[in-house]
TORMILO-211120 format. One record per residue (C-alpha): residue number from 1; residue in one letter; x, y, z. Coordinates in steps of 0.1 Angstrom, whole numbers, plus 5000, padded with zeros to 4 digits. Each point is the difference from the previous one (the first is absolute). Layout:
N
> NUM_a_X_Y_Z
...
//
This chain:
387
> 1_m_5367_2506_2083
> 2_t_4963_4996_4993
> 3_t_4989_4989_4965
> 4_h_4971_5018_4984
> 5_a_4978_4971_4987
> 6_a_4967_4992_4983
> 7_l_4980_4968_5006
> 8_v_4981_4981_4973
> 9_s_4974_4973_5007
> 10_i_4976_4985_4975
> 11_d_4968_4983_5011
> 12_f_4994_4967_4982
> 13_g_4968_4993_5019
> 14_k_5016_4984_5031
> 15_l_4983_5005_5034
> 16_d_5032_5011_5017
> 17_f_5008_5029_4977
> 18_e_4996_5028_5027
> 19_a_5019_4980_5026
> 20_s_5028_4993_4975
> 21_l_5003_5037_4991
> 22_e_5001_5010_5036
> 23_e_5027_4974_5006
> 24_l_5020_5014_4970
> 25_s_4999_5035_5016
> 26_l_5014_4985_5033
> 27_l_5027_4981_4981
> 28_a_5010_5032_4981
> 29_k_5002_5020_5032
> 30_s_5019_4972_5017
> 31_a_5026_5002_4972
> 32_g_5004_5037_5006
> 33_a_4979_5013_4971
> 34_d_4979_5032_5001
> 35_v_4968_4992_4981
> 36_a_4991_5029_4977
> 37_f_4969_4985_4985
> 38_t_4982_4966_4993
> 39_l_4987_4990_4966
> 40_t_4973_4973_4998
> 41_g_4980_4985_4972
> 42_r_4980_4970_4989
> 43_r_5010_4974_4974
> 44_a_4989_4965_4990
> 45_s_5036_4990_4996
> 46_p_5035_5016_4999
> 47_d_5012_5017_4968
> 48_p_5029_4979_4986
> 49_k_5020_5031_4991
> 50_m_4997_5023_5030
> 51_y_4977_4982_5024
> 52_i_4976_5030_5002
> 53_g_4994_5008_4964
> 54_s_5012_5029_4979
> 55_g_4972_5024_5011
> 56_k_5006_4994_5037
> 57_a_5037_5002_4994
> 58_e_4996_5035_4985
> 59_e_4979_5011_5030
> 60_l_5027_4987_5023
> 61_r_5028_5018_4980
> 62_l_4982_5033_5004
> 63_a_4995_4995_5037
> 64_v_5036_4989_5005
> 65_e_5012_5032_4982
> 66_a_4976_5022_5020
> 67_n_5010_4986_5033
> 68_e_5037_4996_4992
> 69_v_4999_4964_5010
> 70_e_5033_4980_5000
> 71_l_4987_4965_5004
> 72_v_4968_4982_4990
> 73_i_4990_4969_5020
> 74_f_4976_4975_4985
> 75_n_4979_4978_5023
> 76_h_5006_4971_4977
> 77_s_5027_4978_4985
> 78_l_5013_5016_4968
> 79_t_5019_4981_4972
> 80_p_5034_5014_4991
> 81_g_4985_5012_4967
> 82_q_4971_5018_5017
> 83_q_5025_5016_5024
> 84_r_5022_5012_4972
> 85_n_4971_5014_4979
> 86_l_4986_5018_5030
> 87_e_5033_5016_5009
> 88_g_5004_5011_4964
> 89_a_4966_5016_5000
> 90_l_5001_5016_5034
> 91_k_5036_5010_5000
> 92_c_5005_4989_5036
> 93_r_5008_4969_5019
> 94_v_4973_4973_5003
> 95_i_4999_4971_5024
> 96_d_4974_4973_5008
> 97_r_4987_4986_5033
> 98_t_5026_4973_5001
> 99_s_5029_5024_4997
> 100_l_4985_5022_5027
> 101_i_4997_4972_5025
> 102_l_5036_4989_4992
> 103_d_5012_5035_5007
> 104_i_4982_5001_5034
> 105_f_5016_4966_5009
> 106_a_5034_5014_4990
> 107_q_4995_5029_5023
> 108_r_4988_4979_5030
> 109_a_5024_4971_4998
> 110_r_5022_5001_5032
> 111_s_5017_4966_5004
> 112_h_5026_4986_4978
> 113_e_4977_4972_4989
> 114_g_4971_5024_4993
> 115_k_5023_5021_4978
> 116_l_5011_4970_4981
> 117_q_4964_4989_4994
> 118_v_4990_5034_4988
> 119_e_5030_5003_4977
> 120_l_4991_4966_4984
> 121_a_4964_5011_4995
> 122_q_5011_5033_4984
> 123_l_5025_4983_4976
> 124_t_4975_4973_4990
> 125_y_4975_5028_4992
> 126_l_5027_5021_4982
> 127_s_5012_4971_4979
> 128_t_4966_5000_4981
> 129_r_5003_5038_4993
> 130_l_5035_5004_4987
> 131_v_4988_5006_4965
> 132_r_4981_5030_5013
> 133_a_5030_5013_5019
> 134_w_5027_4995_4974
> 135_t_4984_5004_4965
> 136_h_5023_5029_4993
> 137_l_5031_4979_5009
> 138_e_4992_4968_4979
> 139_r_5027_5008_4975
> 140_q_5034_4986_5007
> 141_k_5023_5022_5021
> 142_g_5037_4996_5004
> 143_g_5018_5001_5033
> 144_i_5031_4982_5014
> 145_g_4991_4974_5026
> 146_l_4963_5009_4998
> 147_r_4986_4972_4979
> 148_g_5008_4972_4976
> 149_p_5004_5004_4962
> 150_g_4968_5009_4983
> 151_e_4980_5003_5032
> 152_t_4974_5028_5002
> 153_q_4992_5021_5031
> 154_l_4967_4982_5003
> 155_e_5016_4965_4999
> 156_t_5026_5011_5025
> 157_d_4974_5013_5025
> 158_r_4979_4968_4996
> 159_r_5031_4979_5007
> 160_l_5011_5021_5030
> 161_i_4965_5000_5015
> 162_g_4997_4962_4994
> 163_d_5033_4995_5018
> 164_k_4989_5022_5029
> 165_i_4967_4981_5003
> 166_k_5018_4967_5002
> 167_q_5023_5013_5028
> 168_l_4971_5013_5020
> 169_k_4981_4968_4997
> 170_i_5031_4981_5013
> 171_r_5003_5022_5030
> 172_l_4962_4999_5007
> 173_d_5001_4962_4997
> 174_r_5027_4999_5026
> 175_l_4979_5021_5024
> 176_r_4970_4978_4992
> 177_r_5019_4969_5011
> 178_q_5010_5018_5032
> 179_h_4963_5007_5007
> 180_g_4992_4963_4993
> 181_t_5026_4989_5026
> 182_q_4985_5024_5026
> 183_r_4965_4986_4992
> 184_r_5011_4964_5004
> 185_q_5016_5008_5033
> 186_r_4967_5015_5012
> 187_e_4982_4969_4987
> 188_r_5023_4978_5020
> 189_n_4993_5020_5031
> 190_k_4963_4997_4992
> 191_t_4996_5038_5002
> 192_f_4966_5011_4987
> 193_s_5004_5027_4973
> 194_v_4975_5027_4993
> 195_s_5003_5024_4970
> 196_l_4982_5033_4997
> 197_v_4986_5006_4965
> 198_g_4977_5026_4985
> 199_y_4995_5029_4977
> 200_t_5026_5028_5002
> 201_n_4993_5025_5028
> 202_a_4976_4977_5018
> 203_g_5020_5004_5032
> 204_k_5021_4968_5000
> 205_s_5031_5017_5014
> 206_t_4981_5019_5026
> 207_l_4985_4967_5011
> 208_f_5034_4983_4999
> 209_n_5015_5027_5023
> 210_a_4971_4997_5024
> 211_l_5003_4963_5003
> 212_t_5038_4998_5002
> 213_k_5010_5033_5016
> 214_a_5023_5004_4970
> 215_n_5008_5032_4982
> 216_v_4993_4991_4964
> 217_y_4995_5030_4978
> 218_a_4963_5007_4997
> 219_a_4984_5030_4982
> 220_d_4966_5009_4985
> 221_q_5013_4996_4964
> 222_l_5001_4973_4973
> 223_f_5028_4975_5003
> 224_a_5015_5013_5032
> 225_t_5013_4964_5006
> 226_l_5020_4981_4973
> 227_d_5022_4978_5022
> 228_t_4987_4969_5018
> 229_t_5007_5003_5037
> 230_a_4996_4970_5023
> 231_r_4998_5001_5038
> 232_r_4997_4972_5026
> 233_v_4969_5009_5021
> 234_y_4989_4985_5033
> 235_v_4962_4995_4996
> 236_g_4993_4987_5035
> 237_e_5007_4972_5024
> 238_e_4976_4976_4982
> 239_a_5014_5004_4965
> 240_g_5036_5011_5006
> 241_h_5018_5018_4971
> 242_m_4992_5006_4964
> 243_i_5019_5016_4971
> 244_l_4981_5031_4987
> 245_s_5010_5014_4965
> 246_d_4991_5033_4985
> 247_t_4999_5000_4962
> 248_v_4998_5024_4971
> 249_g_4964_5012_4993
> 250_f_4982_4991_4968
> 251_i_4982_5022_4975
> 252_r_4978_4996_4969
> 253_e_5020_4992_4969
> 254_l_5032_4994_5020
> 255_p_5027_4998_4973
> 256_h_5010_4964_4993
> 257_q_5036_5011_5000
> 258_l_4997_5009_5037
> 259_v_4982_4968_5009
> 260_a_5027_4980_4984
> 261_a_5028_5021_5014
> 262_f_4985_4999_5035
> 263_r_4994_4962_5000
> 264_a_5027_4994_5026
> 265_t_4983_5025_5023
> 266_l_4965_4987_4993
> 267_e_5010_4964_5007
> 268_e_4996_5008_5037
> 269_t_4964_5003_4992
> 270_v_4999_4967_4980
> 271_h_5015_4980_5028
> 272_a_4981_5016_5029
> 273_d_4977_4979_5022
> 274_l_4974_5028_5000
> 275_l_4994_5032_4981
> 276_v_4985_5029_5019
> 277_h_4983_5020_4972
> 278_v_4998_5036_5011
> 279_v_4972_5020_4984
> 280_d_4994_5037_5002
> 281_a_4965_5000_5014
> 282_s_4996_5037_4991
> 283_s_5006_4995_4963
> 284_p_4969_5002_4978
> 285_v_5016_4974_4976
> 286_k_5013_4976_5027
> 287_l_4983_4970_4983
> 288_d_5017_5008_4967
> 289_q_5033_5004_5019
> 290_i_4995_4965_5015
> 291_e_4996_4986_4965
> 292_q_5031_5018_4988
> 293_v_5021_4984_5028
> 294_d_4985_4967_4990
> 295_v_5014_5005_4965
> 296_v_5036_5004_5013
> 297_l_4997_4972_5026
> 298_k_4989_4977_4972
> 299_e_5029_5011_4978
> 300_i_5026_4992_5027
> 301_g_4983_4967_5010
> 302_a_4987_5011_5034
> 303_l_4963_5000_4994
> 304_d_4995_4967_5018
> 305_v_5017_5012_5032
> 306_p_4974_5003_5027
> 307_q_4989_5035_5009
> 308_i_4981_5021_5025
> 309_f_4990_5035_4992
> 310_v_5007_5031_5021
> 311_w_4976_5029_4995
> 312_n_5024_5028_5009
> 313_k_4995_5038_5004
> 314_i_4965_4995_5015
> 315_d_5006_5033_5019
> 316_a_4994_5017_4966
> 317_v_4966_4983_4995
> 318_p_4974_5011_5025
> 319_e_4977_4970_4996
> 320_l_5030_4977_5007
> 321_a_5017_5019_5028
> 322_g_4981_4981_5027
> 323_r_5011_4966_4986
> 324_g_5036_5002_5011
> 325_g_5012_4967_5014
> 326_e_4971_4980_4984
> 327_i_5009_4966_4985
> 328_e_4976_4990_4972
> 329_r_4994_4963_4992
> 330_d_4982_4981_4973
> 331_e_4973_4975_5005
> 332_y_5025_4973_5008
> 333_g_5017_5020_5028
> 334_k_5031_5008_4979
> 335_i_5016_5034_5005
> 336_v_4992_5022_4970
> 337_r_5011_5035_5010
> 338_v_5011_5022_5029
> 339_f_4990_5037_5003
> 340_l_5027_5024_5013
> 341_s_5018_5033_4998
> 342_a_5038_4994_4998
> 343_r_5007_5037_5004
> 344_d_4979_5003_5033
> 345_g_5009_4965_5012
> 346_v_4964_4990_5002
> 347_g_4993_4963_4994
> 348_l_5036_4988_5001
> 349_d_4993_4976_5028
> 350_a_4972_4984_4979
> 351_l_5024_4995_4971
> 352_r_5025_4984_5024
> 353_a_4972_4977_5014
> 354_a_4990_4990_4964
> 355_i_5035_4991_4990
> 356_t_5006_4982_5033
> 357_e_4969_4979_4994
> 358_l_5014_4990_4966
> 359_i_5034_4992_5014
> 360_k_4986_4979_5028
> 361_a_4981_4978_4975
> 362_p_5013_4964_4994
> 363_q_5035_5001_4984
> 364_g_4998_4998_4962
> 365_t_4964_5014_4999
> 366_h_5001_5031_5021
> 367_d_4962_4998_4996
> 368_l_5006_5018_4967
> 369_d_4980_4978_4977
> 370_g_4972_5019_4986
> 371_l_5013_5035_5006
> 372_p_4989_5021_4971
> 373_a_5020_5009_4970
> 374_i_4995_5035_4987
> 375_d_4966_5002_4985
> 376_a_4980_5032_5000
> 377_d_4967_4981_4999
> 378_r_5007_4987_5035
> 379_y_4996_5034_5013
> 380_e_4966_5008_4986
> 381_p_4980_4981_5027
> 382_i_5020_5015_5028
> 383_q_4981_5032_5011
> 384_e_5020_5028_5015
> 385_h_4984_5014_5031
> 386_g_4982_5033_4993
> 387_a_5001_4995_4962
//
């Protein structure tokens, strides 16, 4: 059933305001919302009480009533107090960007591990919002076998959620140790590991399928992939096999609860020999997206892992369409990026050749010293043909 929703985004003077608002619309649609209207405004800083201020809140209330909106989605992180005050003023449900992303992850999780990780993230987020959810139940309630003497509903729910979080962490730690055992086995076998990383919907899963002939779910939507999938891939006679992993996509303001919950999954990235950073070449904010990926890689401790960049979706960029299969190098001859279209299969051989070159390098170095970390400034001198 589609939810009739409104979007709210406030401009605090940041350069990526329009891109962030467009992304919020895509997130809302990915979650199954039907967007009735979008409210924007400018402020120097958030209002402590209702984030948008009383005047804007009244404007929003009237629009909510006129459009019979059931849900208001803020493109920001709200405090429990702000959320409670807004719901009281608007007389409808209010969620923030973090809650929206958590909901999409809950819808998309397919594997047992993915579902555990999403549940942990949701409970961690909910644990800070119990006051908002249970203010009407804070008085003591009786009930045989429901709670200890003198325990309120709020205290009970905090305890139950705390216990559930502990159980989930134990189960995920067990899975994390299993991943570690598998990685150590690959290291003993000296198998070169490559991890695909990038912004959500950059085309990682499409590229993964093209390279491995796998059938991993890929769709033109945000967060189509949540579960890490690894395949052993034969690169060629010169380089032999590698392990290629497809990972969850990143996004600006990715909730910390998700990063923490998905640490077991993301450790495939931390321990990779090489990161292939997939960039949507058709995106007008691709450099900003590169920086956002950088933020998450730094948070999980993977920023120092060597990388090469893949400029994907060149079929959607007329001035880049003729560069399929091109390998770009810096002044020292190091591979910087490869131009390709994963959907059309153009440039895949060039990417295989680039990875083969790195695998064939002397053991222990893989000729990876000096490969760039994510830095948008590195791209300014590189002129795109036809630009």
